[in-house]
mmCIF file of the N, C-alpha and C atoms, coordinates in Angstrom:
data_MODEL
# 
_entry.id   MODEL 
# 
loop_
_atom_site.group_PDB 
_atom_site.id 
_atom_site.type_symbol 
_atom_site.label_atom_id 
_atom_site.label_alt_id 
_atom_site.label_comp_id 
_atom_site.label_asym_id 
_atom_site.label_entity_id 
_atom_site.label_seq_id 
_atom_site.pdbx_PDB_ins_code 
_atom_site.Cartn_x 
_atom_site.Cartn_y 
_atom_site.Cartn_z 
_atom_site.occupancy 
_atom_site.B_iso_or_equiv 
_atom_site.pdbx_formal_charge 
_atom_site.auth_seq_id 
_atom_site.auth_comp_id 
_atom_site.auth_asym_id 
_atom_site.auth_atom_id 
_atom_site.pdbx_PDB_model_num 
ATOM 1   N N  . UNK A 1 1  ? 39.352 -37.268 23.863 1.00 0.00 ? 1  UNK A N  1 
ATOM 2   C CA . UNK A 1 1  ? 38.053 -36.628 23.946 1.00 0.00 ? 1  UNK A CA 1 
ATOM 3   C C  . UNK A 1 1  ? 38.278 -35.155 24.301 1.00 0.00 ? 1  UNK A C  1 
ATOM 4   N N  . UNK A 1 2  ? 37.562 -34.284 23.620 1.00 0.00 ? 2  UNK A N  1 
ATOM 5   C CA . UNK A 1 2  ? 37.653 -32.857 23.913 1.00 0.00 ? 2  UNK A CA 1 
ATOM 6   C C  . UNK A 1 2  ? 36.861 -32.530 25.175 1.00 0.00 ? 2  UNK A C  1 
ATOM 7   N N  . UNK A 1 3  ? 37.198 -31.418 25.796 1.00 0.00 ? 3  UNK A N  1 
ATOM 8   C CA . UNK A 1 3  ? 36.462 -31.007 26.986 1.00 0.00 ? 3  UNK A CA 1 
ATOM 9   C C  . UNK A 1 3  ? 35.808 -29.656 26.748 1.00 0.00 ? 3  UNK A C  1 
ATOM 10  N N  . UNK A 1 4  ? 34.819 -29.345 27.587 1.00 0.00 ? 4  UNK A N  1 
ATOM 11  C CA . UNK A 1 4  ? 34.077 -28.101 27.472 1.00 0.00 ? 4  UNK A CA 1 
ATOM 12  C C  . UNK A 1 4  ? 33.689 -27.666 28.881 1.00 0.00 ? 4  UNK A C  1 
ATOM 13  N N  . UNK A 1 5  ? 33.855 -26.406 29.160 1.00 0.00 ? 5  UNK A N  1 
ATOM 14  C CA . UNK A 1 5  ? 33.431 -25.868 30.448 1.00 0.00 ? 5  UNK A CA 1 
ATOM 15  C C  . UNK A 1 5  ? 32.153 -25.083 30.254 1.00 0.00 ? 5  UNK A C  1 
ATOM 16  N N  . UNK A 1 6  ? 31.199 -25.271 31.155 1.00 0.00 ? 6  UNK A N  1 
ATOM 17  C CA . UNK A 1 6  ? 29.955 -24.514 31.091 1.00 0.00 ? 6  UNK A CA 1 
ATOM 18  C C  . UNK A 1 6  ? 29.658 -23.925 32.454 1.00 0.00 ? 6  UNK A C  1 
ATOM 19  N N  . UNK A 1 7  ? 28.915 -22.838 32.448 1.00 0.00 ? 7  UNK A N  1 
ATOM 20  C CA . UNK A 1 7  ? 28.482 -22.212 33.695 1.00 0.00 ? 7  UNK A CA 1 
ATOM 21  C C  . UNK A 1 7  ? 26.988 -22.459 33.858 1.00 0.00 ? 7  UNK A C  1 
ATOM 22  N N  . UNK A 1 8  ? 26.598 -22.825 35.066 1.00 0.00 ? 8  UNK A N  1 
ATOM 23  C CA . UNK A 1 8  ? 25.189 -23.092 35.357 1.00 0.00 ? 8  UNK A CA 1 
ATOM 24  C C  . UNK A 1 8  ? 24.775 -22.347 36.612 1.00 0.00 ? 8  UNK A C  1 
ATOM 25  N N  . UNK A 1 9  ? 23.527 -21.925 36.672 1.00 0.00 ? 9  UNK A N  1 
ATOM 26  C CA . UNK A 1 9  ? 23.042 -21.375 37.934 1.00 0.00 ? 9  UNK A CA 1 
ATOM 27  C C  . UNK A 1 9  ? 22.999 -22.484 38.993 1.00 0.00 ? 9  UNK A C  1 
ATOM 28  N N  . UNK A 1 10 ? 23.087 -22.093 40.239 1.00 0.00 ? 10 UNK A N  1 
ATOM 29  C CA . UNK A 1 10 ? 23.133 -23.042 41.345 1.00 0.00 ? 10 UNK A CA 1 
ATOM 30  C C  . UNK A 1 10 ? 22.066 -24.121 41.314 1.00 0.00 ? 10 UNK A C  1 
ATOM 31  N N  . UNK A 1 11 ? 20.789 -23.758 41.078 1.00 0.00 ? 11 UNK A N  1 
ATOM 32  C CA . UNK A 1 11 ? 19.753 -24.800 41.079 1.00 0.00 ? 11 UNK A CA 1 
ATOM 33  C C  . UNK A 1 11 ? 19.946 -25.863 39.988 1.00 0.00 ? 11 UNK A C  1 
ATOM 34  N N  . UNK A 1 12 ? 20.416 -25.453 38.818 1.00 0.00 ? 12 UNK A N  1 
ATOM 35  C CA . UNK A 1 12 ? 20.654 -26.443 37.771 1.00 0.00 ? 12 UNK A CA 1 
ATOM 36  C C  . UNK A 1 12 ? 21.823 -27.353 38.115 1.00 0.00 ? 12 UNK A C  1 
ATOM 37  N N  . UNK A 1 13 ? 22.874 -26.779 38.660 1.00 0.00 ? 13 UNK A N  1 
ATOM 38  C CA . UNK A 1 13 ? 24.027 -27.592 39.079 1.00 0.00 ? 13 UNK A CA 1 
ATOM 39  C C  . UNK A 1 13 ? 23.604 -28.576 40.160 1.00 0.00 ? 13 UNK A C  1 
ATOM 40  N N  . UNK A 1 14 ? 22.796 -28.109 41.100 1.00 0.00 ? 14 UNK A N  1 
ATOM 41  C CA . UNK A 1 14 ? 22.319 -28.987 42.173 1.00 0.00 ? 14 UNK A CA 1 
ATOM 42  C C  . UNK A 1 14 ? 21.482 -30.135 41.601 1.00 0.00 ? 14 UNK A C  1 
ATOM 43  N N  . UNK A 1 15 ? 20.657 -29.826 40.614 1.00 0.00 ? 15 UNK A N  1 
ATOM 44  C CA . UNK A 1 15 ? 19.836 -30.869 39.997 1.00 0.00 ? 15 UNK A CA 1 
ATOM 45  C C  . UNK A 1 15 ? 20.714 -31.920 39.325 1.00 0.00 ? 15 UNK A C  1 
ATOM 46  N N  . UNK A 1 16 ? 21.696 -31.470 38.565 1.00 0.00 ? 16 UNK A N  1 
ATOM 47  C CA . UNK A 1 16 ? 22.594 -32.407 37.882 1.00 0.00 ? 16 UNK A CA 1 
ATOM 48  C C  . UNK A 1 16 ? 23.364 -33.239 38.904 1.00 0.00 ? 16 UNK A C  1 
ATOM 49  N N  . UNK A 1 17 ? 23.853 -32.591 39.937 1.00 0.00 ? 17 UNK A N  1 
ATOM 50  C CA . UNK A 1 17 ? 24.570 -33.321 40.995 1.00 0.00 ? 17 UNK A CA 1 
ATOM 51  C C  . UNK A 1 17 ? 23.674 -34.377 41.631 1.00 0.00 ? 17 UNK A C  1 
ATOM 52  N N  . UNK A 1 18 ? 22.391 -34.053 41.804 1.00 0.00 ? 18 UNK A N  1 
ATOM 53  C CA . UNK A 1 18 ? 21.471 -35.027 42.414 1.00 0.00 ? 18 UNK A CA 1 
ATOM 54  C C  . UNK A 1 18 ? 21.235 -36.213 41.480 1.00 0.00 ? 18 UNK A C  1 
ATOM 55  N N  . UNK A 1 19 ? 21.211 -35.963 40.154 1.00 0.00 ? 19 UNK A N  1 
ATOM 56  C CA . UNK A 1 19 ? 21.057 -37.062 39.205 1.00 0.00 ? 19 UNK A CA 1 
ATOM 57  C C  . UNK A 1 19 ? 22.239 -38.022 39.282 1.00 0.00 ? 19 UNK A C  1 
ATOM 58  N N  . UNK A 1 20 ? 23.426 -37.469 39.418 1.00 0.00 ? 20 UNK A N  1 
ATOM 59  C CA . UNK A 1 20 ? 24.630 -38.296 39.545 1.00 0.00 ? 20 UNK A CA 1 
ATOM 60  C C  . UNK A 1 20 ? 24.617 -39.029 40.886 1.00 0.00 ? 20 UNK A C  1 
ATOM 61  N N  . UNK A 1 21 ? 24.237 -38.319 41.950 1.00 0.00 ? 21 UNK A N  1 
ATOM 62  C CA . UNK A 1 21 ? 24.214 -38.922 43.281 1.00 0.00 ? 21 UNK A CA 1 
ATOM 63  C C  . UNK A 1 21 ? 23.206 -40.065 43.370 1.00 0.00 ? 21 UNK A C  1 
ATOM 64  N N  . UNK A 1 22 ? 22.131 -39.986 42.597 1.00 0.00 ? 22 UNK A N  1 
ATOM 65  C CA . UNK A 1 22 ? 21.126 -41.056 42.593 1.00 0.00 ? 22 UNK A CA 1 
ATOM 66  C C  . UNK A 1 22 ? 21.662 -42.346 41.990 1.00 0.00 ? 22 UNK A C  1 
ATOM 67  N N  . UNK A 1 23 ? 22.809 -42.263 41.314 1.00 0.00 ? 23 UNK A N  1 
ATOM 68  C CA . UNK A 1 23 ? 23.463 -43.468 40.818 1.00 0.00 ? 23 UNK A CA 1 
ATOM 69  C C  . UNK A 1 23 ? 23.158 -43.839 39.388 1.00 0.00 ? 23 UNK A C  1 
ATOM 70  N N  . UNK A 1 24 ? 22.299 -43.111 38.733 1.00 0.00 ? 24 UNK A N  1 
ATOM 71  C CA . UNK A 1 24 ? 21.980 -43.464 37.353 1.00 0.00 ? 24 UNK A CA 1 
ATOM 72  C C  . UNK A 1 24 ? 23.132 -43.117 36.413 1.00 0.00 ? 24 UNK A C  1 
ATOM 73  N N  . UNK A 1 25 ? 23.895 -42.106 36.752 1.00 0.00 ? 25 UNK A N  1 
ATOM 74  C CA . UNK A 1 25 ? 25.040 -41.662 35.957 1.00 0.00 ? 25 UNK A CA 1 
ATOM 75  C C  . UNK A 1 25 ? 26.287 -41.712 36.824 1.00 0.00 ? 25 UNK A C  1 
ATOM 76  N N  . UNK A 1 26 ? 27.409 -42.034 36.207 1.00 0.00 ? 26 UNK A N  1 
ATOM 77  C CA . UNK A 1 26 ? 28.642 -42.142 36.989 1.00 0.00 ? 26 UNK A CA 1 
ATOM 78  C C  . UNK A 1 26 ? 29.350 -40.805 37.151 1.00 0.00 ? 26 UNK A C  1 
ATOM 79  N N  . UNK A 1 27 ? 28.966 -39.817 36.307 1.00 0.00 ? 27 UNK A N  1 
ATOM 80  C CA . UNK A 1 27 ? 29.615 -38.509 36.390 1.00 0.00 ? 27 UNK A CA 1 
ATOM 81  C C  . UNK A 1 27 ? 28.709 -37.451 35.764 1.00 0.00 ? 27 UNK A C  1 
ATOM 82  N N  . UNK A 1 28 ? 29.032 -36.203 36.039 1.00 0.00 ? 28 UNK A N  1 
ATOM 83  C CA . UNK A 1 28 ? 28.324 -35.093 35.419 1.00 0.00 ? 28 UNK A CA 1 
ATOM 84  C C  . UNK A 1 28 ? 28.502 -35.158 33.903 1.00 0.00 ? 28 UNK A C  1 
ATOM 85  N N  . UNK A 1 29 ? 29.695 -35.485 33.459 1.00 0.00 ? 29 UNK A N  1 
ATOM 86  C CA . UNK A 1 29 ? 29.961 -35.584 32.020 1.00 0.00 ? 29 UNK A CA 1 
ATOM 87  C C  . UNK A 1 29 ? 29.067 -36.622 31.353 1.00 0.00 ? 29 UNK A C  1 
ATOM 88  N N  . UNK A 1 30 ? 28.898 -37.753 31.993 1.00 0.00 ? 30 UNK A N  1 
ATOM 89  C CA . UNK A 1 30 ? 28.038 -38.801 31.431 1.00 0.00 ? 30 UNK A CA 1 
ATOM 90  C C  . UNK A 1 30 ? 26.602 -38.301 31.323 1.00 0.00 ? 30 UNK A C  1 
ATOM 91  N N  . UNK A 1 31 ? 26.133 -37.595 32.332 1.00 0.00 ? 31 UNK A N  1 
ATOM 92  C CA . UNK A 1 31 ? 24.776 -37.052 32.321 1.00 0.00 ? 31 UNK A CA 1 
ATOM 93  C C  . UNK A 1 31 ? 24.605 -36.063 31.165 1.00 0.00 ? 31 UNK A C  1 
ATOM 94  N N  . UNK A 1 32 ? 25.541 -35.161 30.998 1.00 0.00 ? 32 UNK A N  1 
ATOM 95  C CA . UNK A 1 32 ? 25.453 -34.159 29.935 1.00 0.00 ? 32 UNK A CA 1 
ATOM 96  C C  . UNK A 1 32 ? 25.548 -34.824 28.564 1.00 0.00 ? 32 UNK A C  1 
ATOM 97  N N  . UNK A 1 33 ? 26.424 -35.794 28.404 1.00 0.00 ? 33 UNK A N  1 
ATOM 98  C CA . UNK A 1 33 ? 26.519 -36.513 27.127 1.00 0.00 ? 33 UNK A CA 1 
ATOM 99  C C  . UNK A 1 33 ? 25.191 -37.178 26.782 1.00 0.00 ? 33 UNK A C  1 
ATOM 100 N N  . UNK A 1 34 ? 24.547 -37.768 27.777 1.00 0.00 ? 34 UNK A N  1 
ATOM 101 C CA . UNK A 1 34 ? 23.246 -38.413 27.560 1.00 0.00 ? 34 UNK A CA 1 
ATOM 102 C C  . UNK A 1 34 ? 22.200 -37.392 27.110 1.00 0.00 ? 34 UNK A C  1 
ATOM 103 N N  . UNK A 1 35 ? 22.202 -36.208 27.714 1.00 0.00 ? 35 UNK A N  1 
ATOM 104 C CA . UNK A 1 35 ? 21.267 -35.155 27.306 1.00 0.00 ? 35 UNK A CA 1 
ATOM 105 C C  . UNK A 1 35 ? 21.521 -34.733 25.861 1.00 0.00 ? 35 UNK A C  1 
ATOM 106 N N  . UNK A 1 36 ? 22.777 -34.568 25.501 1.00 0.00 ? 36 UNK A N  1 
ATOM 107 C CA . UNK A 1 36 ? 23.121 -34.144 24.146 1.00 0.00 ? 36 UNK A CA 1 
ATOM 108 C C  . UNK A 1 36 ? 22.717 -35.218 23.141 1.00 0.00 ? 36 UNK A C  1 
ATOM 109 N N  . UNK A 1 37 ? 22.980 -36.476 23.457 1.00 0.00 ? 37 UNK A N  1 
ATOM 110 C CA . UNK A 1 37 ? 22.594 -37.572 22.558 1.00 0.00 ? 37 UNK A CA 1 
ATOM 111 C C  . UNK A 1 37 ? 21.076 -37.613 22.367 1.00 0.00 ? 37 UNK A C  1 
ATOM 112 N N  . UNK A 1 38 ? 20.329 -37.436 23.458 1.00 0.00 ? 38 UNK A N  1 
ATOM 113 C CA . UNK A 1 38 ? 18.866 -37.447 23.367 1.00 0.00 ? 38 UNK A CA 1 
ATOM 114 C C  . UNK A 1 38 ? 18.367 -36.293 22.503 1.00 0.00 ? 38 UNK A C  1 
ATOM 115 N N  . UNK A 1 39 ? 18.976 -35.128 22.644 1.00 0.00 ? 39 UNK A N  1 
ATOM 116 C CA . UNK A 1 39 ? 18.587 -33.982 21.832 1.00 0.00 ? 39 UNK A CA 1 
ATOM 117 C C  . UNK A 1 39 ? 18.922 -34.223 20.370 1.00 0.00 ? 39 UNK A C  1 
ATOM 118 N N  . UNK A 1 40 ? 20.086 -34.791 20.122 1.00 0.00 ? 40 UNK A N  1 
ATOM 119 C CA . UNK A 1 40 ? 20.499 -35.107 18.760 1.00 0.00 ? 40 UNK A CA 1 
ATOM 120 C C  . UNK A 1 40 ? 19.513 -36.089 18.117 1.00 0.00 ? 40 UNK A C  1 
ATOM 121 N N  . UNK A 1 41 ? 19.117 -37.106 18.857 1.00 0.00 ? 41 UNK A N  1 
ATOM 122 C CA . UNK A 1 41 ? 18.172 -38.110 18.362 1.00 0.00 ? 41 UNK A CA 1 
ATOM 123 C C  . UNK A 1 41 ? 16.814 -37.470 18.084 1.00 0.00 ? 41 UNK A C  1 
ATOM 124 N N  . UNK A 1 42 ? 16.370 -36.591 18.988 1.00 0.00 ? 42 UNK A N  1 
ATOM 125 C CA . UNK A 1 42 ? 15.074 -35.920 18.823 1.00 0.00 ? 42 UNK A CA 1 
ATOM 126 C C  . UNK A 1 42 ? 15.080 -35.065 17.564 1.00 0.00 ? 42 UNK A C  1 
ATOM 127 N N  . UNK A 1 43 ? 16.148 -34.324 17.345 1.00 0.00 ? 43 UNK A N  1 
ATOM 128 C CA . UNK A 1 43 ? 16.235 -33.468 16.155 1.00 0.00 ? 43 UNK A CA 1 
ATOM 129 C C  . UNK A 1 43 ? 16.282 -34.296 14.879 1.00 0.00 ? 43 UNK A C  1 
ATOM 130 N N  . UNK A 1 44 ? 16.970 -35.416 14.891 1.00 0.00 ? 44 UNK A N  1 
ATOM 131 C CA . UNK A 1 44 ? 17.009 -36.297 13.721 1.00 0.00 ? 44 UNK A CA 1 
ATOM 132 C C  . UNK A 1 44 ? 15.613 -36.852 13.435 1.00 0.00 ? 44 UNK A C  1 
ATOM 133 N N  . UNK A 1 45 ? 14.879 -37.202 14.484 1.00 0.00 ? 45 UNK A N  1 
ATOM 134 C CA . UNK A 1 45 ? 13.519 -37.713 14.313 1.00 0.00 ? 45 UNK A CA 1 
ATOM 135 C C  . UNK A 1 45 ? 12.610 -36.631 13.732 1.00 0.00 ? 45 UNK A C  1 
ATOM 136 N N  . UNK A 1 46 ? 12.744 -35.407 14.237 1.00 0.00 ? 46 UNK A N  1 
ATOM 137 C CA . UNK A 1 46 ? 11.948 -34.297 13.708 1.00 0.00 ? 46 UNK A CA 1 
ATOM 138 C C  . UNK A 1 46 ? 12.251 -34.066 12.230 1.00 0.00 ? 46 UNK A C  1 
ATOM 139 N N  . UNK A 1 47 ? 13.533 -34.121 11.871 1.00 0.00 ? 47 UNK A N  1 
ATOM 140 C CA . UNK A 1 47 ? 13.930 -33.921 10.475 1.00 0.00 ? 47 UNK A CA 1 
ATOM 141 C C  . UNK A 1 47 ? 13.348 -35.015 9.586  1.00 0.00 ? 47 UNK A C  1 
ATOM 142 N N  . UNK A 1 48 ? 13.425 -36.254 10.059 1.00 0.00 ? 48 UNK A N  1 
ATOM 143 C CA . UNK A 1 48 ? 12.882 -37.372 9.302  1.00 0.00 ? 48 UNK A CA 1 
ATOM 144 C C  . UNK A 1 48 ? 11.380 -37.198 9.099  1.00 0.00 ? 48 UNK A C  1 
ATOM 145 N N  . UNK A 1 49 ? 10.669 -36.841 10.148 1.00 0.00 ? 49 UNK A N  1 
ATOM 146 C CA . UNK A 1 49 ? 9.220  -36.658 10.047 1.00 0.00 ? 49 UNK A CA 1 
ATOM 147 C C  . UNK A 1 49 ? 8.878  -35.532 9.077  1.00 0.00 ? 49 UNK A C  1 
ATOM 148 N N  . UNK A 1 50 ? 9.635  -34.444 9.122  1.00 0.00 ? 50 UNK A N  1 
ATOM 149 C CA . UNK A 1 50 ? 9.411  -33.333 8.194  1.00 0.00 ? 50 UNK A CA 1 
ATOM 150 C C  . UNK A 1 50 ? 9.624  -33.786 6.762  1.00 0.00 ? 50 UNK A C  1 
ATOM 151 N N  . UNK A 1 51 ? 10.708 -34.519 6.535  1.00 0.00 ? 51 UNK A N  1 
ATOM 152 C CA . UNK A 1 51 ? 11.003 -34.995 5.188  1.00 0.00 ? 51 UNK A CA 1 
ATOM 153 C C  . UNK A 1 51 ? 9.928  -35.971 4.701  1.00 0.00 ? 51 UNK A C  1 
ATOM 154 N N  . UNK A 1 52 ? 9.452  -36.830 5.581  1.00 0.00 ? 52 UNK A N  1 
ATOM 155 C CA . UNK A 1 52 ? 8.401  -37.772 5.192  1.00 0.00 ? 52 UNK A CA 1 
ATOM 156 C C  . UNK A 1 52 ? 7.119  -37.035 4.830  1.00 0.00 ? 52 UNK A C  1 
ATOM 157 N N  . UNK A 1 53 ? 6.752  -36.040 5.641  1.00 0.00 ? 53 UNK A N  1 
ATOM 158 C CA . UNK A 1 53 ? 5.538  -35.270 5.352  1.00 0.00 ? 53 UNK A CA 1 
ATOM 159 C C  . UNK A 1 53 ? 5.670  -34.499 4.043  1.00 0.00 ? 53 UNK A C  1 
ATOM 160 N N  . UNK A 1 54 ? 6.852  -33.931 3.788  1.00 0.00 ? 54 UNK A N  1 
ATOM 161 C CA . UNK A 1 54 ? 7.084  -33.242 2.519  1.00 0.00 ? 54 UNK A CA 1 
ATOM 162 C C  . UNK A 1 54 ? 6.957  -34.215 1.349  1.00 0.00 ? 54 UNK A C  1 
ATOM 163 N N  . UNK A 1 55 ? 7.498  -35.395 1.521  1.00 0.00 ? 55 UNK A N  1 
ATOM 164 C CA . UNK A 1 55 ? 7.405  -36.401 0.466  1.00 0.00 ? 55 UNK A CA 1 
ATOM 165 C C  . UNK A 1 55 ? 5.977  -36.843 0.216  1.00 0.00 ? 55 UNK A C  1 
ATOM 166 N N  . UNK A 1 56 ? 5.228  -37.023 1.296  1.00 0.00 ? 56 UNK A N  1 
ATOM 167 C CA . UNK A 1 56 ? 3.838  -37.437 1.142  1.00 0.00 ? 56 UNK A CA 1 
ATOM 168 C C  . UNK A 1 56 ? 2.998  -36.361 0.474  1.00 0.00 ? 56 UNK A C  1 
ATOM 169 N N  . UNK A 1 57 ? 3.343  -35.098 0.706  1.00 0.00 ? 57 UNK A N  1 
ATOM 170 C CA . UNK A 1 57 ? 2.590  -33.986 0.125  1.00 0.00 ? 57 UNK A CA 1 
ATOM 171 C C  . UNK A 1 57 ? 2.981  -33.737 -1.327 1.00 0.00 ? 57 UNK A C  1 
ATOM 172 N N  . UNK A 1 58 ? 4.056  -34.317 -1.764 1.00 0.00 ? 58 UNK A N  1 
ATOM 173 C CA . UNK A 1 58 ? 4.533  -34.080 -3.121 1.00 0.00 ? 58 UNK A CA 1 
ATOM 174 C C  . UNK A 1 58 ? 3.625  -34.788 -4.123 1.00 0.00 ? 58 UNK A C  1 
ATOM 175 N N  . UNK A 1 59 ? 3.441  -34.179 -5.276 1.00 0.00 ? 59 UNK A N  1 
ATOM 176 C CA . UNK A 1 59 ? 2.568  -34.811 -6.284 1.00 0.00 ? 59 UNK A CA 1 
ATOM 177 C C  . UNK A 1 59 ? 3.129  -36.114 -6.834 1.00 0.00 ? 59 UNK A C  1 
ATOM 178 N N  . UNK A 1 60 ? 4.429  -36.320 -6.711 1.00 0.00 ? 60 UNK A N  1 
ATOM 179 C CA . UNK A 1 60 ? 5.038  -37.549 -7.223 1.00 0.00 ? 60 UNK A CA 1 
ATOM 180 C C  . UNK A 1 60 ? 4.854  -38.737 -6.283 1.00 0.00 ? 60 UNK A C  1 
ATOM 181 N N  . UNK A 1 61 ? 4.311  -38.503 -5.099 1.00 0.00 ? 61 UNK A N  1 
ATOM 182 C CA . UNK A 1 61 ? 4.220  -39.558 -4.096 1.00 0.00 ? 61 UNK A CA 1 
ATOM 183 C C  . UNK A 1 61 ? 3.213  -40.632 -4.503 1.00 0.00 ? 61 UNK A C  1 
ATOM 184 N N  . UNK A 1 62 ? 3.673  -41.865 -4.423 1.00 0.00 ? 62 UNK A N  1 
ATOM 185 C CA . UNK A 1 62 ? 2.764  -43.000 -4.612 1.00 0.00 ? 62 UNK A CA 1 
ATOM 186 C C  . UNK A 1 62 ? 2.883  -43.896 -3.382 1.00 0.00 ? 62 UNK A C  1 
ATOM 187 N N  . UNK A 1 63 ? 2.922  -43.259 -2.240 1.00 0.00 ? 63 UNK A N  1 
ATOM 188 C CA . UNK A 1 63 ? 3.141  -43.920 -0.959 1.00 0.00 ? 63 UNK A CA 1 
ATOM 189 C C  . UNK A 1 63 ? 2.019  -44.857 -0.615 1.00 0.00 ? 63 UNK A C  1 
ATOM 190 N N  . UNK A 1 64 ? 2.402  -45.997 -0.050 1.00 0.00 ? 64 UNK A N  1 
ATOM 191 C CA . UNK A 1 64 ? 1.441  -46.925 0.541  1.00 0.00 ? 64 UNK A CA 1 
ATOM 192 C C  . UNK A 1 64 ? 1.918  -47.211 1.951  1.00 0.00 ? 64 UNK A C  1 
ATOM 193 N N  . UNK A 1 65 ? 1.022  -47.577 2.818  1.00 0.00 ? 65 UNK A N  1 
ATOM 194 C CA . UNK A 1 65 ? 1.359  -47.718 4.232  1.00 0.00 ? 65 UNK A CA 1 
ATOM 195 C C  . UNK A 1 65 ? 2.480  -48.719 4.485  1.00 0.00 ? 65 UNK A C  1 
ATOM 196 N N  . UNK A 1 66 ? 2.626  -49.739 3.665  1.00 0.00 ? 66 UNK A N  1 
ATOM 197 C CA . UNK A 1 66 ? 3.694  -50.727 3.884  1.00 0.00 ? 66 UNK A CA 1 
ATOM 198 C C  . UNK A 1 66 ? 5.082  -50.128 3.651  1.00 0.00 ? 66 UNK A C  1 
ATOM 199 N N  . UNK A 1 67 ? 5.158  -49.004 2.917  1.00 0.00 ? 67 UNK A N  1 
ATOM 200 C CA . UNK A 1 67 ? 6.446  -48.345 2.708  1.00 0.00 ? 67 UNK A CA 1 
ATOM 201 C C  . UNK A 1 67 ? 7.038  -47.819 4.007  1.00 0.00 ? 67 UNK A C  1 
ATOM 202 N N  . UNK A 1 68 ? 6.195  -47.487 4.960  1.00 0.00 ? 68 UNK A N  1 
ATOM 203 C CA . UNK A 1 68 ? 6.648  -46.893 6.212  1.00 0.00 ? 68 UNK A CA 1 
ATOM 204 C C  . UNK A 1 68 ? 7.575  -47.824 6.981  1.00 0.00 ? 68 UNK A C  1 
ATOM 205 N N  . UNK A 1 69 ? 7.327  -49.123 6.931  1.00 0.00 ? 69 UNK A N  1 
ATOM 206 C CA . UNK A 1 69 ? 8.202  -50.072 7.638  1.00 0.00 ? 69 UNK A CA 1 
ATOM 207 C C  . UNK A 1 69 ? 9.631  -50.007 7.112  1.00 0.00 ? 69 UNK A C  1 
ATOM 208 N N  . UNK A 1 70 ? 9.787  -49.945 5.806  1.00 0.00 ? 70 UNK A N  1 
ATOM 209 C CA . UNK A 1 70 ? 11.115 -49.841 5.208  1.00 0.00 ? 70 UNK A CA 1 
ATOM 210 C C  . UNK A 1 70 ? 11.798 -48.527 5.546  1.00 0.00 ? 70 UNK A C  1 
ATOM 211 N N  . UNK A 1 71 ? 11.028 -47.463 5.567  1.00 0.00 ? 71 UNK A N  1 
ATOM 212 C CA . UNK A 1 71 ? 11.578 -46.144 5.908  1.00 0.00 ? 71 UNK A CA 1 
ATOM 213 C C  . UNK A 1 71 ? 12.067 -46.144 7.346  1.00 0.00 ? 71 UNK A C  1 
ATOM 214 N N  . UNK A 1 72 ? 11.266 -46.684 8.248  1.00 0.00 ? 72 UNK A N  1 
ATOM 215 C CA . UNK A 1 72 ? 11.670 -46.746 9.660  1.00 0.00 ? 72 UNK A CA 1 
ATOM 216 C C  . UNK A 1 72 ? 12.924 -47.591 9.833  1.00 0.00 ? 72 UNK A C  1 
ATOM 217 N N  . UNK A 1 73 ? 12.988 -48.722 9.168  1.00 0.00 ? 73 UNK A N  1 
ATOM 218 C CA . UNK A 1 73 ? 14.158 -49.601 9.283  1.00 0.00 ? 73 UNK A CA 1 
ATOM 219 C C  . UNK A 1 73 ? 15.408 -48.897 8.787  1.00 0.00 ? 73 UNK A C  1 
ATOM 220 N N  . UNK A 1 74 ? 15.280 -48.174 7.682  1.00 0.00 ? 74 UNK A N  1 
ATOM 221 C CA . UNK A 1 74 ? 16.428 -47.445 7.137  1.00 0.00 ? 74 UNK A CA 1 
ATOM 222 C C  . UNK A 1 74 ? 16.866 -46.346 8.095  1.00 0.00 ? 74 UNK A C  1 
ATOM 223 N N  . UNK A 1 75 ? 15.924 -45.665 8.700  1.00 0.00 ? 75 UNK A N  1 
ATOM 224 C CA . UNK A 1 75 ? 16.249 -44.601 9.647  1.00 0.00 ? 75 UNK A CA 1 
ATOM 225 C C  . UNK A 1 75 ? 16.951 -45.164 10.870 1.00 0.00 ? 75 UNK A C  1 
ATOM 226 N N  . UNK A 1 76 ? 16.474 -46.297 11.371 1.00 0.00 ? 76 UNK A N  1 
ATOM 227 C CA . UNK A 1 76 ? 17.109 -46.917 12.547 1.00 0.00 ? 76 UNK A CA 1 
ATOM 228 C C  . UNK A 1 76 ? 18.522 -47.392 12.225 1.00 0.00 ? 76 UNK A C  1 
ATOM 229 N N  . UNK A 1 77 ? 18.710 -47.887 11.032 1.00 0.00 ? 77 UNK A N  1 
ATOM 230 C CA . UNK A 1 77 ? 20.027 -48.385 10.630 1.00 0.00 ? 77 UNK A CA 1 
ATOM 231 C C  . UNK A 1 77 ? 21.037 -47.257 10.556 1.00 0.00 ? 77 UNK A C  1 
ATOM 232 N N  . UNK A 1 78 ? 20.564 -46.039 10.330 1.00 0.00 ? 78 UNK A N  1 
ATOM 233 C CA . UNK A 1 78 ? 21.449 -44.897 10.250 1.00 0.00 ? 78 UNK A CA 1 
ATOM 234 C C  . UNK A 1 78 ? 21.875 -44.359 11.593 1.00 0.00 ? 78 UNK A C  1 
ATOM 235 N N  . UNK A 1 79 ? 21.309 -44.881 12.680 1.00 0.00 ? 79 UNK A N  1 
ATOM 236 C CA . UNK A 1 79 ? 21.651 -44.377 14.030 1.00 0.00 ? 79 UNK A CA 1 
ATOM 237 C C  . UNK A 1 79 ? 22.439 -45.382 14.781 1.00 0.00 ? 79 UNK A C  1 
# 
């Protein structure tokens, strides 16, 4: 696994340390990885929603509401 060093202002470091101390995360690295994964997931969801809206707005669209279930399943399978 690669490593990365970051600099944080004192209050942010204290906040992260408190999250680890609360026991939800075993290390600062685990906490940061979780944040990055959540951001990655959020951006993928935004991209999917944008693509779906573009598709629905397209003149070729013959979308019906039941299609959404298949689209969601395919998106989940990709993660």
